[in-house]
N, C-alpha and C positions, 0 to 999 in steps of 0.2 A: 287374346287369351294365350296361355302357355301351359305346358305340362307342369304338374306340381311335384312329380316324383321322378327319380332317375329310372331309366329303363330296367336296370338290374333289380330294382325294388318292386316291380310291377309284374304280376302274373294274371293271366285270364284263363278261365275254364268254363266250359258249358256243361255244368253238372247239376243244374236245377231240375229236380225230378218231376216238376209240374209244367215244364216248358217244352213245346215242340217247335223246332225251327221251321219245319216244312208241313204246316197244318193242312195245306191243300193236297198233300199226298194221300190223306185218308180217303177221300172220295175217288181219287184216281186208282188206288189199289183196289177199292171195292168194285170199280168198273171192270178192272182186269179180271177179278174173280168172277163177276157175273158173266163176262164174256168167255169164261172157261179156260183162261190161260193155265192155271195150275193143273187142271185135268188134262189139257192138251200136252203139256210138258211131260207129265207122268206117263201118258199113253204112248207118245211118239218117241221120246228120247230113251234110247237104250244104250247106256255106256257100261258095258260089262267087262270084268276082269281088269279094271284100272287099279293102279296102285293106291294104297291108302283109302280105299273105298271112295274114290273121287266121283264115281258115277251114282252114288247113293243120293236119294231124295232130290232128284232133278227139279221137281216142281218148286220146292222151297228156294233152291239156288237160282233158278231162272227168275222167280218173283223178286228175290233180293236184288239181283242185278238190274232188272228192268226198273224197279222202284228207285234204286239209287240213281240211275241215269235220268229218270224223270225229275229227281231232286237236284240234278246238276253234276253228278259224278262224272269225271273224265279220266279216272284211273282206278285201278283195283283197290288201292288204299282208301280212296274216297268213299267206297261203299260202307266204311265204318260210321259214316254220318247217320246211318239208320239205327245205330245203337246209342246215340247221344241223348241226353236229357230224358224226356218222357217217351221217346220212341219205343222202347221195349214194352211200355204200357199200351201203346196204340197198336203195335204189330207183334205177332208171335212168329217164331221160327226164323228170325233174321240170322243169316249166316255170317261168320267172321270173314274179313277180307282174305285171310290166308286160306280158308276153306274154299272161297269162291275162286281164288287164283288156281288152286289145285284142280278144281272142277273144270275151269276153262282150258288148262293145259292138258287135260285128258282127252280133249276133242281130237278126232280124226276128220278127214274129209267127209266120210260117210255120216259122222255125227253132225257135221255142219249142214249136210243136206237134210237130215232129220229136223234140225232147228229151222231150216227154210220152210219145211212143211208146217211146222207149228206157226211160223209167222204168217203164212198165207191163210191158214184156217182162222187164226186170230183176227186178221184183217177182215175176212168175210163176216165174222161174228160181230165185230165192232160196227161194220157197215149196216148190219141188221138192227143194231140197237141204237145207233146215232145217225143223224142226217149228215154223214160225212161228205157225200157227193151229190148234192141236189142238182137235178138236171141231167144226171148221167144216163137216164133212160132216153134222152134226146141226143146229146152230143157229149163225148168224153175224149180227152186227149191223153195218150200214153207217151210220156217223154223218156228218152233213153240218153244217158250221158255217162262219161267216165271222168274221174278226177285223180290227180296225183296228190297223195298225202305224204309230206316230208316226214321222215323218221330219222332217228339217230342211233348209232351203234352198229358196228359191222356184224355183230352176232345175231341181229334180228333177222329171222328167216324171211326170205322173199324180198327183203329190202335191196334194191338195185338202182344203179344209175341208169335212167332211161332217157326221157325227153329232155330233162333239165340237166345240163352239164354240171358235174360235180355234186349233184344233189341226190341223195338216196331216198327213194320213195316206195310206198306201196300204192297199188293202182286199182281202187275200187270201181265197180260198175254199178250203176243205179238205174232203177226204173220207177217212175212216179205216175200217178193217175190224177187228173184234175178235170174240171169242167169250166166253162166260161164264167160261172158264178161261184166256184168252190176252189179253195186252195188244195194243194196236192196232198196225197197220201203216198206212202212208199209201197210199191207193189213187189219190189225185189231188190236185193243187193247181192253182190258177189265180189269177194276179195281176190285180187290177182297180184302176181309179183310185179315189181316196179318196171321191169323191162318189157312186160307184155304189151303187144300191139293193142291199139285202142279197140279194134274190132274183134279181138280174140274171144271166142266163145259167144259172140254177139247173136248168132242165129238161134242158138238154143235158149239164150237168156231172153231174147225178144219173144220167142214162142211161149216161154213160161209166163212172161208179163202179160201177153195177150190172152192167155188162158185164165189168168187171175182176174182180168178186168170184168168179165160177166159176173163173177162171183161177188163183186162189190157193187153190183147194180148198173154197170156200164153195158146196157143191153141195146142201146140205140146206135147211132153212127159213132164209130170209133176211128180215131186218126192217130197214127204213130208219128211222132216228131223226133228228129235226130239231127245231129251235126254231120259234117262231111265224112268223118271217119267211119260212119256207119252206112255210107252210100255204097252198097254192093248188092249184087243180084240175090244173094242168100237172104239178106234181111228183107228185101222187097218180097221175095217168095214166101217167107214166113208170114208176112202181112196178108198176102193174097190167099193163103191157105185158110185163114181164119175170117176172111171177109172184112179185114181191117184196111182202111185207107192209109196212105203214107204221105209224109211231107218231110223230105230229107234234103238238107243242103248238099250240093253236088261238088263244091270246089271248082277249080278252073282247069280242067283237062282240055286237050286240043279240040275235042268234039264240042265241048261246051263253048269254048271261045269262038269257034266257027258259027255256032248257032246264034250266039249273042251278036256277032258282027253282022249277021244277016237280018237283024231286026230293023225294020223301017223306022226312021226317026219320028214319023208321025204316029207310030204305035205307042210311044211312051206316054204314060198318064202321070200327071203331077199329084203328089201327096204331100201332106204337111204333118210333121210330128208335133203333138201337143206339148211334149217335153223334149228338149234337145238330146241328141245322141252324140257322145264325144267322139271326135275323130281319133283313130288309134295312134296316129303319128303326132299330130299337133295338139291334141286335147281340146281343140276348138269345138264348140257345140254345133251340130248339124240339125237343122229344122226342116229341110226340104229334101225330097227324093223323087225319083221317077220309077214307075213300074210298067213292065210290058210282059206279054205272055206269048209263048209258042205253044199252040194248042196240041200239037202232035210231035213230040220228040221221042226218038227211040234210043233207049239207054242200054248199056252192056252189050254193044254190038260185037265185042270180042268173044262172047259166050255163044253156045249153040242157040239156034233160032228159037227153040222152045223156051229158053231162059231170057230172051230179050224182052224188054218191056217198053211199050209206047204209052206215054202219058203226057201231062202238061209240064212245061218248063217255064217257071215264073221267075223273072229277073227284076231285082231292085237295084237301082244305081244311084250313087251319091257323088257329088263333086269331090275329087281328090285334092284336099286342101294342102297336102304336103308338096304339091307341084304348083307353084304360083302361076296364075293366069298370064301375068305380064312380067317382063324383065326390062327394067329401064323404060325406054320409050316404045319398045316393041309391043304391039298388041297381041291379043290371044289368037293363035292360028286355029286351034280347035280345043274344045274343053277336054280335060282329063277326068275320067270317071273311075270309081270303084264299083265293081259289079258283085252282087250277092245273089247267085242263082239257087233255086231249090226245085226239086223234082216231086211232083205230087199228082195223085189221082183223086183228090178230095173234090166234093161237089160244090164247094164254095165259089162264089164269084171272085174274080182276080184279086181285087183289093182286099176283100175279106179273107181270102186264103193267105195273102201276104201278111196281113195283120195277125192272124192266128199263128202263122209260122214264127213270127218274131216273138210271140209269147212263149215259145219253147224255153226262153231264158228263165222261166219261173223255176225250173229245176235247179238253177244255180243258187237260188235262195235256200233250197233244201240242203244242198251241199254246204253252203256257208253256215247254216244253222248247225249242222253236224260238226264241222271243224271248229266252231266256237264253243262246242259242248263236249259230248262224249267221244267224239273222234279227234279231239285235240292231240292225242298221243298215240292211239292204237297201242295200248300199254304193254302187251306181252312180247317176249322174244320168240314165242312160238307162233308160226303162221296160222295154224288152225284155231288157236285161241283167239287171235285177232279176227279171224273170219267169223267166229261165234260172237265176238264183241260187236262186230259190225251189224250182224243180224239182230242182236238184242237192242242195239240203238234204233234200228228200224221199227222194232216193236214199240219202244218207248215213244218214238216220234208219233206213230199212229195212235197210240193210247192217249197222248196229250191232245192230238187233233180231235179225237172223239170226245174227250172231256170238254174241250173248248166248244165244240159244236153243240153239246148238250147244255152248256152254260148259256150261250146265246149265239146268234148269228155273227155278232160283232167280235166274239172271241174265237171263232172257228178259223 
């Protein structure tokens, strides 16, 4: 087949007044209304004295932004999709993109904190109305991670060259909550400048996430999981103050290396991955590993004695495929290993604890989902506008999770 007209002679417009492109948005918006999002926004958000009355009608503007993100918007201009076709018949009070952009640019850091409060209260209400986290009264995992989002333009506030050479980024921090049988919901987000250290503000952020967990039904055993950038005494102390267990990758400092070297060879237990894990250097799939445990390892020995913590150090090791076992006719003198230690006080058996810790990677799926959708651009040049955009994305993510959970377990 081939086109029958020249491109210059063809025009397309979505202007049929009886068509809705995003029909599934109707029950999602109704769910947001029943969960009280408009009332929460009107009650908590107070943007006073802004130019052009930017702070007026916050409920309608928050609903417009969240609904647009649920429908796939990744820029402020994309929110105009809510006014196409029969959308104005299905929804009232939709605001124009220019109005929503002015609203976002009126945010300060304090207003972003108010929007955080709306997000947390909305999540608690969604958890009450939908089976978001089945099994959370038994075991729940709180995952903490950060990510770098590449942005463009020197005028974008907060965009800096940090970890990645020559790349300007913003540096969001995320917290999710999941269970062994439930996918994650977003407990909290925070936007930081690109050059911010990974653990900057982590202690307070972790404390907020741990306080949110019981509000969404995580009343049983709670375990915080994190990568090595969050391995510090302050994060562990925040866990212990709330009775939350921790499972944190340690990295390879001299103390950890000495502890690993002291493990007896007979202490290593063989495990097999059902699906291969790619080697970071060669890309070859790894199916086998070994696990050992040091039952009493004292961390943070450079801190005052009251801040030192003694718990379990669990180590997983895999063959280092980047270093060949043999060269020519020379046999292998000793095997080369990659070690992956983590520090935990969870009550799980060694292999079970190791398996649960590896599942911390589930938060990467949440990050990837955001970057493929509303976080594709972080569209404003104003830092606090992007901070608000990040929080609104978290609301839309949780709203879609709740809608999926209500539809069926297979869509959750």
